[in-house]
VOSE-93855 format. One record per residue (C-alpha): x, y, z; residue number from 1. Coordinates in steps of 0.05 Angstrom, whole numbers, plus 5000, padded with zeros to 4 digits. Example, Ala and Ser with C-alpha at 12.3 -4.5 7.8 and 13.67 -1.06 7.14 Angstrom:
2
[node [5246, 4910, 5156], 1]
[node [5273, 4979, 5143], 2]
end
This chain:
219
[node [4587, 4634, 5122], 1]
[node [4592, 4689, 5069], 2]
[node [4658, 4694, 5034], 3]
[node [4710, 4748, 5050], 4]
[node [4753, 4777, 4993], 5]
[node [4817, 4813, 4995], 6]
[node [4838, 4861, 4942], 7]
[node [4915, 4870, 4932], 8]
[node [4945, 4931, 4900], 9]
[node [5022, 4931, 4883], 10]
[node [5067, 4990, 4880], 11]
[node [5096, 5032, 4823], 12]
[node [5141, 4999, 4771], 13]
[node [5115, 4931, 4799], 14]
[node [5065, 4879, 4777], 15]
[node [5016, 4834, 4815], 16]
[node [5074, 4780, 4817], 17]
[node [5105, 4823, 4871], 18]
[node [5045, 4808, 4917], 19]
[node [5043, 4735, 4901], 20]
[node [5075, 4712, 4967], 21]
[node [5022, 4752, 5005], 22]
[node [4968, 4726, 4958], 23]
[node [4985, 4654, 4974], 24]
[node [4987, 4666, 5051], 25]
[node [4917, 4699, 5046], 26]
[node [4888, 4642, 5004], 27]
[node [4912, 4593, 5055], 28]
[node [4871, 4633, 5108], 29]
[node [4810, 4620, 5066], 30]
[node [4802, 4690, 5034], 31]
[node [4784, 4699, 4961], 32]
[node [4839, 4741, 4936], 33]
[node [4837, 4791, 4875], 34]
[node [4911, 4808, 4857], 35]
[node [4903, 4866, 4809], 36]
[node [4952, 4886, 4756], 37]
[node [4954, 4958, 4729], 38]
[node [4999, 5004, 4686], 39]
[node [5032, 5040, 4747], 40]
[node [5085, 5073, 4701], 41]
[node [5039, 5097, 4645], 42]
[node [4984, 5135, 4682], 43]
[node [4969, 5179, 4740], 44]
[node [4939, 5155, 4803], 45]
[node [4876, 5187, 4788], 46]
[node [4873, 5150, 4721], 47]
[node [4892, 5083, 4750], 48]
[node [4832, 5084, 4804], 49]
[node [4778, 5070, 4754], 50]
[node [4817, 5012, 4727], 51]
[node [4818, 4983, 4793], 52]
[node [4743, 4998, 4804], 53]
[node [4726, 4961, 4737], 54]
[node [4765, 4900, 4759], 55]
[node [4728, 4901, 4825], 56]
[node [4660, 4914, 4791], 57]
[node [4671, 4849, 4749], 58]
[node [4671, 4810, 4815], 59]
[node [4617, 4849, 4848], 60]
[node [4563, 4816, 4804], 61]
[node [4580, 4750, 4832], 62]
[node [4602, 4763, 4905], 63]
[node [4567, 4769, 4972], 64]
[node [4607, 4784, 5033], 65]
[node [4661, 4829, 5060], 66]
[node [4715, 4859, 5016], 67]
[node [4781, 4877, 5049], 68]
[node [4840, 4916, 5017], 69]
[node [4916, 4908, 5025], 70]
[node [4960, 4957, 4989], 71]
[node [5032, 4970, 4980], 72]
[node [5069, 5034, 4970], 73]
[node [5040, 5075, 4914], 74]
[node [4981, 5025, 4917], 75]
[node [4962, 5057, 4980], 76]
[node [4952, 5126, 4947], 77]
[node [4910, 5092, 4892], 78]
[node [4868, 5058, 4943], 79]
[node [4854, 5124, 4979], 80]
[node [4830, 5152, 4911], 81]
[node [4789, 5090, 4902], 82]
[node [4753, 5086, 4967], 83]
[node [4737, 5157, 4968], 84]
[node [4709, 5167, 4896], 85]
[node [4680, 5099, 4876], 86]
[node [4618, 5062, 4902], 87]
[node [4644, 4999, 4932], 88]
[node [4597, 4961, 4983], 89]
[node [4615, 4917, 5044], 90]
[node [4685, 4947, 5055], 91]
[node [4718, 4912, 5111], 92]
[node [4786, 4926, 5138], 93]
[node [4845, 4959, 5102], 94]
[node [4920, 4950, 5108], 95]
[node [4969, 4998, 5082], 96]
[node [5042, 4971, 5072], 97]
[node [5097, 5023, 5073], 98]
[node [5049, 5078, 5048], 99]
[node [5079, 5146, 5022], 100]
[node [5021, 5182, 5054], 101]
[node [5061, 5247, 5061], 102]
[node [5105, 5234, 5002], 103]
[node [5178, 5210, 4996], 104]
[node [5242, 5249, 5001], 105]
[node [5272, 5201, 4954], 106]
[node [5220, 5225, 4901], 107]
[node [5235, 5295, 4916], 108]
[node [5312, 5285, 4904], 109]
[node [5301, 5248, 4836], 110]
[node [5238, 5283, 4810], 111]
[node [5278, 5324, 4760], 112]
[node [5323, 5269, 4734], 113]
[node [5305, 5249, 4664], 114]
[node [5315, 5177, 4677], 115]
[node [5269, 5178, 4736], 116]
[node [5216, 5214, 4698], 117]
[node [5221, 5165, 4640], 118]
[node [5219, 5102, 4682], 119]
[node [5165, 5122, 4732], 120]
[node [5123, 5162, 4687], 121]
[node [5070, 5212, 4709], 122]
[node [5057, 5179, 4777], 123]
[node [5127, 5186, 4797], 124]
[node [5118, 5261, 4811], 125]
[node [5056, 5245, 4852], 126]
[node [5099, 5212, 4904], 127]
[node [5137, 5274, 4922], 128]
[node [5127, 5309, 4992], 129]
[node [5108, 5373, 4954], 130]
[node [5051, 5338, 4916], 131]
[node [5024, 5307, 4979], 132]
[node [5024, 5374, 5014], 133]
[node [4991, 5411, 4955], 134]
[node [4946, 5358, 4928], 135]
[node [4929, 5310, 4986], 136]
[node [4895, 5245, 4970], 137]
[node [4832, 5229, 5007], 138]
[node [4827, 5206, 5076], 139]
[node [4805, 5134, 5091], 140]
[node [4736, 5133, 5121], 141]
[node [4741, 5058, 5139], 142]
[node [4779, 5016, 5190], 143]
[node [4852, 5014, 5170], 144]
[node [4922, 5000, 5197], 145]
[node [4991, 5020, 5173], 146]
[node [5053, 4976, 5169], 147]
[node [5118, 5013, 5164], 148]
[node [5191, 4988, 5158], 149]
[node [5253, 5012, 5189], 150]
[node [5304, 4979, 5147], 151]
[node [5342, 5018, 5096], 152]
[node [5382, 4975, 5045], 153]
[node [5398, 5033, 4997], 154]
[node [5462, 5067, 5012], 155]
[node [5441, 5130, 4972], 156]
[node [5375, 5136, 5011], 157]
[node [5413, 5133, 5074], 158]
[node [5441, 5201, 5063], 159]
[node [5376, 5230, 5030], 160]
[node [5324, 5207, 5083], 161]
[node [5319, 5227, 5155], 162]
[node [5329, 5173, 5206], 163]
[node [5279, 5119, 5219], 164]
[node [5260, 5100, 5148], 165]
[node [5252, 5039, 5100], 166]
[node [5297, 5061, 5046], 167]
[node [5244, 5098, 5010], 168]
[node [5194, 5128, 5061], 169]
[node [5204, 5153, 5132], 170]
[node [5164, 5120, 5187], 171]
[node [5131, 5187, 5199], 172]
[node [5109, 5196, 5128], 173]
[node [5070, 5129, 5130], 174]
[node [5024, 5154, 5184], 175]
[node [4953, 5181, 5166], 176]
[node [4899, 5213, 5206], 177]
[node [4844, 5165, 5227], 178]
[node [4886, 5101, 5225], 179]
[node [4864, 5050, 5278], 180]
[node [4934, 5021, 5289], 181]
[node [5007, 5032, 5267], 182]
[node [5063, 4984, 5272], 183]
[node [5137, 4986, 5254], 184]
[node [5173, 4923, 5235], 185]
[node [5247, 4907, 5214], 186]
[node [5231, 4907, 5139], 187]
[node [5257, 4945, 5077], 188]
[node [5212, 4979, 5030], 189]
[node [5230, 4935, 4975], 190]
[node [5212, 4868, 5006], 191]
[node [5161, 4889, 5062], 192]
[node [5102, 4857, 5021], 193]
[node [5137, 4788, 5023], 194]
[node [5164, 4795, 5094], 195]
[node [5136, 4741, 5142], 196]
[node [5128, 4784, 5199], 197]
[node [5089, 4837, 5156], 198]
[node [5046, 4781, 5126], 199]
[node [5028, 4756, 5194], 200]
[node [5009, 4825, 5215], 201]
[node [4966, 4834, 5153], 202]
[node [4928, 4770, 5170], 203]
[node [4919, 4791, 5242], 204]
[node [4891, 4862, 5226], 205]
[node [4843, 4833, 5174], 206]
[node [4813, 4788, 5232], 207]
[node [4821, 4835, 5291], 208]
[node [4825, 4906, 5267], 209]
[node [4892, 4917, 5303], 210]
[node [4960, 4889, 5301], 211]
[node [4994, 4842, 5344], 212]
[node [5046, 4883, 5384], 213]
[node [5095, 4835, 5413], 214]
[node [5156, 4857, 5447], 215]
[node [5206, 4834, 5393], 216]
[node [5207, 4809, 5320], 217]
[node [5253, 4765, 5282], 218]
[node [5266, 4772, 5210], 219]
end
């Protein structure tokens, strides 16, 4: 059987260590995992995409088989840019974890704050709803599913965001035209990539191109 690969893309102000729990789970399933680090605070999303492509290209000389993608938060926007503009062959299934597809109202609230600008860098302003409206990232032309959370742990975000959010992104904002499936889990934005239920749904979608929709979840 040909090998199957999964590329993991972390979020802004994170590193590949934040995807380590998910990486271990996928390795146990027999996937070959490429967990990529990139300078999320120093470059724009458009500038980060070719960095990811170069990392994948190093692998492409050796690999045969399907390549899946799992991205978290801002990594989802990078992935949309990557898949639309760079030649990657044998693309399999794609899972987006807590994607700010329509932007984040939290970023709207903080975008003019000097500390926010300094910490999150140029990509920070690309997470706003205004940027998403005026400069939409490309649609995904492959089979993809979206996992959203509905647990808000940030008391400030509770007053900023509309109801039904994960503390950073509303459930509605995670949706994207063309998605094959969408599921909402009792997860917060900060920890969704390490949540057991979310990881199980990632594994299920990569194999079945849909999520497992039971009646009830346990944290």
